[in-house]
N, C-alpha and C positions, 0 to 999 in steps of 0.2 A: 531832734530829736534821734536817731535811730533805736526803730525795734530793738527788745534785747536778744540774740537766735533762741531760739527754745532749745532745753536740752533735752536731744534725742539721744536714744544709746540704740546701737545694736541687735537688734533683735539677737538673739538666741539659738542654738545649735532649734530643738523643737519647734520654736513660733516658726524659724527658714524649712524648717522640714514639711510642718505644716503646711505652709503655703502654698511651695513648690509641689503638694500633695497636689493636693484638691487643684487647680492647677496642671497638674501637669495632663492629663491626656487633651485639652484644648491647646498645650506649648508644642504637645508629643505630632496631631494633626496641621496647626501650622508649622512644623518643621517638613513636616512631610509632605505639603502643597509643597514643599520645593526640592525635596529631593527625592532622589533616585529610585528607594527602596528602604526598607524599617530599619534596614544593618547600620546604614548612614544617622538614621535620622536616630536610631539610638545613640551613635557616636556621638555625634550634633553636640544630641542631647545629656551625656552628660558633660561631655567638658560643658558646655554651655550651667549647669548645675555648679559648675566649680566658679567654674566664674564665678555668677548668679550669690552665690555666697561669700566670696568676697567684696564685692559690692553692692552687699545688702545694708550694708548702712547709707550708697546711697536713695535708700528705699524710702517713701518720704510716711506711705500708711496703705496701709494693707486691701485700699482696691487702686492698689497705682500696681500690685506685682506681676499684673495680665500683661497690659504690655508694658510695661519695663522690662518680664522673662521674656517678651514677643524681641522685641530689639537682640537681648542680645541674645537668640536665639538666631533672631533674620541676619546676625555680622554672625558671631561659628557658620550657621551654613552660604555663607555668604564664602570664607574663608573655608571651609570642605570642598566647596564647586568649583574654587578653581585651584586650588591644590589635581581635581579632578582634570577641568583645562589639563592644564600638561600633558598628560597621559589618552585622552584624544576631547573625541565630541560630548561635548554638553551646549545647555540650551543656551544665549546670549545672556549679556549683564541685565539689560533693556528684560527681558520677556522675566528673567528671576526679580528683578525690581519689578515687577507688574505683580509680579505674581505675592510678594510677600506685601505689594502695601495692599494688596486688597484683602493678605487671610492676618495684616493690622486689622482689618475693621472687625473683623467678622467678632462674632461676638460667642463668652463661651454655651449663652444659656445658647446661643444657634449651632455649635458644637455639638451640645450636649444634641440637643434636639436632631438634629444629623444624627446620631448616632442611634439613637432611640432609634430616631425611623428603619437606621440598617439591618439593624439588630429584628425589628419587628416582620423583615423585608425577608431580611433572613432565614426563620423559624416557618414564613411561610416554604418555601423549599423542599424539593425530599432532601431526607440523610444527602445520596448519594449524592444529587446535583450541587449540596451546597461545602458537602468535601469539595467535588470539582472546583466550584467555582476560591472555595478558598483555598482550595491545593495549592496556585499559583505564589500566592501571599506566602505559605507554611515552609517551600520548599526549595522558597527564589529563584522563582520560575525556572522550573526545567524541562518548562513542556514535552522535551521531548522523553524519556521515562518520563514519566506522565505518560503520554500516548501513545506509550507500549504496557506500561499495566495495564489500562483500561482497553487497553490492543481497538487501539487509533489511529489511526496516521495524523503528524499537526496539525497538519488544517481539520480536519473534522476538531481535531483540539477545540481551534482557533476559535473558530465557526460555532462547540457548540458554546463554547465560554464568550463569545460573543454575544448568544441567543439569552446565555440567561443571565448577563453583566446588563439586558439590556430587561429584560424584567429587575430588576433587580431596581437599577433607574428608574423606570417608572412608574414602579414599586412605593419607595423613598418619595421621587416628584408628586405622587395621591397622596400620600401620607403630608408631606412635607403645606400639601394644600390644604388641607383636613384641619392644619395648626393654628 
C-alpha cells in the first residue's frame, strides 16, 4: 500500500528569510568561487534568491537549504557566465564545473572557519596595509587609480599587493591548521 504524502506546507516568507540569511555568507562565498567579481555575485545572488523563494516548496527540510541553495546559485552562475562568454573570455565550462563541485563540498562551518581566519589575519596588518589589500575589492580593482593615489607605479603596487596577499595566505593557512 503506498505511503500517504505528508501534507507539507510551503515555508512562510519569514521562514525563508531566516534560512536565507543564515546561509547567505556561504552562498555568497560559493558564488564568488565561480564569478569574477563581487558585483557579479550580488547580481547572481539576487536572481537566485528570487528563484529560491519561488521554488521553496521543493525544499524537504531546513537542513537541506544550503545544498539546495548552492544548486540554484550554481546554475545562476552558469547562466551569468554564459552571457559574459558571448562578450569575451571567461573560464571554460569544464573548469567552472570543477570549481562548483568543489564549492558544493565545502560546508558552512568551513566557510565560517575560513572567514574567521581571514578576519583575524587582516587584524594583524597595519591600517594602511589592510586598506591597500582591501582597496581593489572595494574600488573594483582600479589599480591605475590606486597606484596614483599611493604615488607609485602600477607594477610597484602589484608587487606590494602580492607580498601582502602572500602574508595573508600564510597566516590563514596557519590559523586553519591550528583549528
